[in-house]
N, C-alpha and C positions, 0 to 999 in steps of 0.2 A: 472878699468882691465881694461873699453872700451879702456881708452889711453894705457894700453899694448898692447891689439889687434890693436888698430891704429899703434902705433911705430914698432912691430914686422911685420906687411903690408907693411909699408911703405919701412921695410929693416933698420930702424936705428938702431943706438945701443942704446940700451934701458937702460943702467946704463947714458948715456950724456942728455934724456930726461928728467930725476928724476924717471923713472919707476923701481924700485927696481927687480934686476936680482938673482932669485933663481936656483941652477943647480940641475939637479937631476941624480944620477948618477947610476952606473946597479946595486951597493947593493940596491937598494930602499932609499937610503939615499939623502935629502935636505942640498942642501946648500946654505947658504945664502952668498952672496959677499958682500953685506954692510956690513955683521960682523965679515964678514971672521969665520965662525961658522958651523957646524950642525945643522940643526932645527928639529922640529916635526909637526906634521899635523896639531896637536895643536896649534903649532905656527906658521903655515898659515891660518888657521881661525880666530884666532887675529888681525892677518893681515887686513883679508875679514871685521870684524866685526869693526874695528879701521876706515876701508873706504882708505888704505892705497894703492896703486898702485903696480902692481909687475906682472912681466911674469917669468914663469917657464918652464928652459929649458932642451933638454938632452945634459948631459957636453960630450957626444962624437959626436953629431948628430946637434945638435943646436935648432934641433926641439922644437915648443912651446907645451908643454904638460900640462899649463895652467887649460886647461878644465878638458883632466882627472884626475889632481889634486882636481880641485871642486866639481867634481863627485865624488871622492874620503871621499871627506869632506861628500856629503849630504850622501853617503851610511852609514857613520857611526852613524850621527845625525838621520836614519832615522831605524837604528837599537839598538838605543842605549836608550831606552825610548819612550817618547810621536814625534812618528813618524806624519808626518803634509801631508805627500800623503797615502792614503787608496790605498789596494789593487786593488780596482778598477779603481782609479783614475791612478796609473800605470799601468795598461792592458789597460786601453783608450790611454793614452801616446806612449806606444810600438804600439800601431795598425798603429799609423799613422808614424813609420817610414817607409821609401819606396812607402808612400802615395802620391798621386798626392799633396795632401792638407799640405802635410808635411811641407812648409815651409812659409804656409797665419798660421799656427796652431803656428808654432815657434813666428811667430810675433805676434799673438793675444793673445799667455798669457806672453807677453814680455810688451807689451803696457799696458794689466790687471796688473801688478805685480805692473809696473812703477803708475800706475793709486792708487791703493791699496798704496804703497809709499807715494806719494802725499796725499792723504788722510790723512794718517797717521800722515804728520808733520801736514796738520792744524788743525789737533783736538789735538797736542800737544801745539800748538800756541795758541791756544785758551781754552787751560786747564792750560799755565803756571802762575803762580803767585798765583794760586786757593790755593793750597796748599802745605801745608809742610810734605815729605810726612816720616820724621823723629818722627811727632806727631800725623799722621792718627791709630786711631784706628779702628775694624769694625761698630760701628758704625758710624763713620765720614765717612769712606767709603763710606758704605748704601746711607748717607746723601748726597757725592759725586755725586753717580752712578746716584740717581734721578734726580738730577740737570742735568748733563750731559746726559742721556738718548734720553731726543730732538735732539742734536747738536748730538748725535750719528745717531741717524734716519737719520737727514739730511744729514749727511754726506755716511749712508750707501746709500739712496736712489740715491747720486750725482753719487757715486762709480756705482751702477747697472746702471746706466741711460747710465753712461761713458762706461760701460761693454757692452749695449745692442745697442750702436751706435758704437760701434767699431763692432760689428761682424755681424751688417746689410752692414758698409763699405766692409766687409771681403768678404760680400753675394754679392754684389754690385760689385765688383770685379771680384767673381769667373764666374759670370753671365756675362759679358765684356770677359773674357779672353775665355769661352765656345762658346760663340757669334762670335767668331773671328777665334775661332778655327773648328768651326763644323759648319759654313753658309750655308742655306738650310738644316739641318738635323730636324730632325721633333722636334718641340718645341723652334728651336731657328729661327727665324727670317731672312728671305736671309739680306745679308748687303746692305747699304743702298751707291748708287754709286753718 
């Protein structure tokens, strides 16, 4: 989807760049230009899970609606059983909108999610071929997890260390920005010349 954003930002024809184009009509229906058929949010979710690059455009204005469609999918997932975000976490996220830290927080969350995805990939690589999921019974799963616990602990430690480092970098960026915006203000040293 990053490719979809780059194509849209560059003003390229998304179909020529290999990015699938979906059109959203005023009746709230989604039309897949690749298959020439109407699709549902569940179909779009499957596209996301399959790693397909796509862009959602308003059929009349050609406005990029990809983010709003993705947010709709997240809303459905959050209300449909086991939510990923707690009420407190959602409240904290809302409080960052309009705050001077909004841009930094978005980048921080994005980097953390990418670090977690990388950690998950390393875990999958390390555990590949160690088991046959069809033959797993509860006892075998327990044995597997006992063997994997130290490895998972190491991966989580690395993830937390990366997260801490990203937060420290974010704090340093904020400090530099504050120093340049408010030289001579109490608590900030005057700029060196």
